[in-house]
PALO-802295 format. One record per residue (C-alpha): z, y, x. Coordinates in steps of 0.2 Angstrom, whole numbers, padded with zeros to 4 digits. Layout:
N
{rec {Z,Y,X}}
...
END
This chain:
112
{rec {0407,0412,0298}}
{rec {0410,0430,0300}}
{rec {0412,0442,0314}}
{rec {0425,0456,0310}}
{rec {0424,0471,0320}}
{rec {0438,0484,0319}}
{rec {0438,0501,0327}}
{rec {0456,0507,0328}}
{rec {0467,0519,0337}}
{rec {0473,0513,0354}}
{rec {0491,0514,0349}}
{rec {0488,0502,0335}}
{rec {0480,0488,0346}}
{rec {0496,0478,0348}}
{rec {0500,0479,0329}}
{rec {0482,0473,0325}}
{rec {0483,0458,0337}}
{rec {0500,0453,0331}}
{rec {0494,0454,0313}}
{rec {0479,0443,0317}}
{rec {0489,0430,0326}}
{rec {0502,0429,0312}}
{rec {0488,0423,0300}}
{rec {0481,0410,0312}}
{rec {0467,0419,0320}}
{rec {0464,0410,0337}}
{rec {0455,0423,0347}}
{rec {0449,0441,0348}}
{rec {0441,0453,0360}}
{rec {0447,0471,0363}}
{rec {0435,0484,0371}}
{rec {0439,0502,0374}}
{rec {0426,0513,0366}}
{rec {0423,0531,0361}}
{rec {0415,0538,0346}}
{rec {0417,0550,0331}}
{rec {0417,0550,0312}}
{rec {0425,0562,0301}}
{rec {0438,0565,0314}}
{rec {0423,0573,0324}}
{rec {0434,0577,0340}}
{rec {0446,0590,0345}}
{rec {0448,0605,0356}}
{rec {0456,0604,0373}}
{rec {0461,0616,0387}}
{rec {0457,0612,0405}}
{rec {0461,0624,0419}}
{rec {0462,0638,0406}}
{rec {0445,0634,0398}}
{rec {0443,0628,0381}}
{rec {0431,0615,0377}}
{rec {0427,0603,0363}}
{rec {0429,0584,0365}}
{rec {0416,0576,0354}}
{rec {0420,0558,0357}}
{rec {0437,0551,0353}}
{rec {0444,0536,0362}}
{rec {0446,0521,0351}}
{rec {0448,0502,0353}}
{rec {0436,0489,0345}}
{rec {0443,0473,0341}}
{rec {0430,0459,0337}}
{rec {0435,0442,0330}}
{rec {0424,0427,0324}}
{rec {0432,0419,0309}}
{rec {0429,0405,0296}}
{rec {0423,0412,0279}}
{rec {0440,0407,0271}}
{rec {0450,0419,0282}}
{rec {0440,0435,0278}}
{rec {0451,0442,0265}}
{rec {0467,0439,0275}}
{rec {0459,0447,0290}}
{rec {0453,0462,0282}}
{rec {0470,0465,0273}}
{rec {0480,0461,0289}}
{rec {0470,0473,0300}}
{rec {0469,0487,0287}}
{rec {0488,0486,0285}}
{rec {0492,0485,0304}}
{rec {0480,0499,0309}}
{rec {0484,0511,0294}}
{rec {0493,0527,0298}}
{rec {0486,0537,0283}}
{rec {0478,0550,0294}}
{rec {0460,0554,0297}}
{rec {0454,0544,0312}}
{rec {0462,0527,0307}}
{rec {0445,0518,0310}}
{rec {0434,0506,0301}}
{rec {0432,0487,0298}}
{rec {0414,0480,0298}}
{rec {0410,0462,0293}}
{rec {0394,0453,0299}}
{rec {0388,0436,0296}}
{rec {0387,0424,0311}}
{rec {0373,0412,0311}}
{rec {0380,0401,0325}}
{rec {0394,0400,0338}}
{rec {0395,0388,0353}}
{rec {0410,0385,0364}}
{rec {0402,0384,0381}}
{rec {0415,0372,0389}}
{rec {0414,0358,0376}}
{rec {0397,0361,0367}}
{rec {0406,0362,0350}}
{rec {0397,0372,0337}}
{rec {0400,0384,0323}}
{rec {0418,0383,0315}}
{rec {0424,0370,0328}}
{rec {0419,0382,0341}}
{rec {0430,0396,0334}}
END
């Protein structure tokens, strides 16, 4: 089992969730986050004063999947989130040791 975490632009969240649903992913969690990478930040003006915004708003989408879906998930998220501009985000994959559905007690892939 894998945990796929994607940091994407907020405007791309619906596209990413639709792409995941289209390939059979049953669930995902979206969290509003802030961070920076190569995009670093941007300048803004507030009441006439300029200041640098270091952290850029993003959305983190997490989904636990069976190993067999990994390639499809990476391709779908990458295609749905891509604009071709700096700040499109990242996809990170981690190995899951165990998953448990609390309501039924199902474990591992049955819990996904």
